[in-house]
N, C-alpha and C positions, 0 to 999 in steps of 0.2 A: 611531379604529381601535384595537382591542384588540391586546394582544401576540400573541395566537394568530394573528389575522389578518395582522399584520405579518410574523410568521415564515412563514405560508402563502404570502404573496406572494413572499418571499425564496426560499422552497423551489420554488415554480413557476417562478420566473426562472432558478434554477439548473438546473431540469430542462430548460427551453428551450435554455439554453446548452450543456448536455450533448448534446442532440439535434443542435444546430448544429455541434458539434465531432466527432460521431461519424464523419462521413465521413474524418476524419484517420486513423481505424483502418484504412481501405482503402489508404492510401498505400504500405505495404510491398508489398501484393499488386501495385499499379501498378508498384512499382519492379522487380518481376520481369519485366514486360512492357517498360518503357522504362527501362532502368537508367541511360543516360547523362543525360537531362535532370533525373531525380529523385535522382541520386546526391548531389549537394550539399545539396538541401533535406532529404533523408532523414537524412543525417549530421548536419546542424544541429538538426533536430527530436530525433533520438535523443540527442544530448549534452544538449539542453535538458531532455528527460525525466529523463536520468540525474541532472542537476544538481538537479532538483525533489526526487527521492528522496534524493539525497546530503544536501541541506540538511535535509530533514525527519529523515533518519536521524541526522545529527549532533545535531540538537535532541533527539531521542528517547532518545539515550544517557544524558542527564542524568536521565531518569526512573529509570534503573537505579541511579544514585547516590542518588536520593531514596528509591527502594524499600528499599535496603539500610540507609540511615539510619533510615528508619521502622521497619523490622522489628527493628533493634537497640533502638530506643527501646520497642517494645512489649514486648520480652523484659525489659528493665530495669523497665518500668512494672509489669509483672505479677509478676516474680519477686523484685524488690528492694522495691518499694513496695506490692505487693499490690493494685494498681489495675488497672482495665481501662476501655477506652473503645470504644464501637461505632463512632464515627466514625473512629478510627484504624484499627480492624479493616477497615472498608470501604475506607478510603483505600489500603490495600494492594492491594485488588481494582482500584481505579481506575488505580493507577500501573502495575500489572501489564498491564492492558488498553491503556493508553497506549503502553507500551513495545513490546508485540508487535504491536499493530495498526498503529502508525504506522511501525514499522521493517520491515514486510512487504515493501515495495517495494524498499528498499536491500538487504535480505537476498537477494531475487530477483537483483538486480544482481550481487551478490558470489557467486551460486551457492551460497548457504547453506541453501536449502531441501532437505528430504530428497528424494532422487531414488533410486527403486527401478529400476535398469536391469541388464539382462543383456547387452544388445547395444550401447548407446550409447557405452560406453567403448572398444569395438572399432571404431567407425567412424572414418572419416577426418574432416577438418575440415568439408568440404562435407555429408557425411552427417549430422554433429552439427547443423550449421546448418539443414539440411532438416528434421530431427527437431524441433528447437526451434521452427522456423517453423510447422510443422504443429501442434505442441502448443499454441502461442499461439492459433491461429485455431479450432482444434477443441475445445479444452478451456478454457484459461486465460481468454481474453476472454469466451466465452459464459457462464462461470460468474460472472465479475465483472458482467456486465450483468444476469444473473439475480438477483444479490445486490441490485444497485441497484433493480431493479424490485420485488422482493418485500419489500425492507426499507422502501419509501416509506410504505405505510400503517402499518407497525409503528412507524416513528419518528414519523409524524404524530400517532398516537394518544397516544404518550408525551408529545410536546410539548403536546398539547391540554389534558392535565391536569396539566402540569408534574410529571410522575411523580418520586416521591422514594422513598426506602428504605421497605421494609416494616417496618423497626424503627423505633420511636418516636424514638430518639436517633441515627438513622443519618443519612447525608448525603442531602440533597434534590435530588441532581443526577443521578438516573438517567436523565433524558431526554438529558443531555449524554453520558453514558456510551454510551447506545445510538447517538448520533449517529456514534460511532467506526466503526459497521458500514459505512455508505456511504463514509466517508472511507478506510477500509481498502480497499474494492473499487476506488475511484478511483485510489489509489496504485499498486495492483497493475496496474490497467488501463493506466495511464501507463508502467509499466515493461514491461508486455507489448508495448506499442507499440514501445518502444525496442529490445526484444529481437528482435522481428520485423523491424524496420528493419535492424538489424545483420546479421541472418540473410539477408536479401534482398540486401543489399550483398556479402556474402560468396559467396553463390550466383552472382551476376553479376560476380564478380571485381572489385568496387569497394572492397572492404575486406578486408584480409588477416586470417586467424583470429587471428594473433598480436597485431595491433592491437587486436582485440576483447578478448582476454584481458588485455592490458596495461591497457586502459581500465577494465575491471572491477575488476582488482586495485588500481589507483589510487583508484578510488572506494570500495572497501572499506576501504582504509587510511584514507581521509579520514572515514569514518563510524564508524571504530573509536575 
């Protein structure tokens, strides 16, 4: 079995796992209909999803440290020693992508994404929960699923040729860089599920809005 065939099998297996787990995305919707029996499982799964992005976010913060160190080295290398390296220049791009793509989920958890709202801040706790719940199912989850579907052939083509840099002396890991696209979508999808679950519990009075806010604040501190 060639390397490409091996990774194709792995990719196909992950795809089937994704389809098998996709019904979990409907649990928050079911939680609105049957809040009592699903309150505890939804709370558990929501915390598990938060912990996944918390762990990834905690790890990704070190890419910021590495990025700062590398940029400082590039400045010294260029303006003190008069040298330059294509690999170090491209490494900045890799670290930047790792930082922002992997931290997308924990940023959503902490409410750090840009929100353009004229009405949201004036709504009550349940109004905000209903807005977030609808946004997850109408916009965030479909976009993540679309990214996963459309990225599959794009990533497969990159892995097929072990795509590297267009520069002769660049980094030969473009196929790994592009693999961040589905990882980014999965992390956002996991956090969208958690957000929808919390909103469903708030709407059915199984979770207080203050508890939701305190949890998000605690997670944000852990990832900082």
